[in-house]
C-alpha positions in Angstrom: 254.0 168.9 -116.7 251.5 167.2 -118.6 248.7 164.2 -117.2 250.2 161.1 -117.7 253.9 162.3 -117.9 256.6 160.0 -115.3 258.5 162.8 -113.4 261.9 161.9 -110.5 261.1 164.5 -107.3 263.8 166.1 -105.7 263.6 163.3 -103.2 264.2 160.2 -106.2 261.2 159.2 -106.0 259.3 158.5 -109.4 255.5 159.9 -109.7 253.0 160.0 -112.2 251.2 163.4 -113.4 247.2 163.3 -112.6 246.6 166.9 -112.9 249.1 169.2 -114.8 249.5 172.4 -116.7 245.5 171.7 -118.3 244.1 172.1 -114.5 243.3 175.0 -112.8 246.5 174.5 -110.4 249.2 177.5 -111.0 252.8 176.3 -110.1 251.4 172.9 -108.6 250.5 169.8 -110.1 249.2 166.8 -108.4 250.6 163.3 -108.7 250.6 159.5 -107.9 253.7 158.5 -106.2 254.6 154.5 -106.7 253.4 153.4 -103.4 250.0 155.0 -104.7 249.7 158.1 -102.7 248.7 161.4 -104.3 250.6 164.3 -103.5 250.7 168.2 -104.6 254.2 169.1 -106.1 255.4 172.6 -106.3 256.3 172.4 -110.0 259.7 174.9 -110.2 261.5 173.0 -107.6 259.7 169.2 -108.4 259.4 169.2 -104.4 256.6 168.2 -102.2 254.3 170.1 -100.3 253.4 169.4 -96.7 249.8 169.5 -96.7 249.8 169.6 -92.4 
């Protein structure tokens, strides 16, 4: 996934990749959801990480 890509998450939400393959994160990327929230996504399953 590259910066600017629009992806559909496992739960059906659309998100824009903010930091992807070009970042230092391995197997994850940072996305911006349609509601403006920033989240970390695990690339293999396209699932949101729980940061709690």
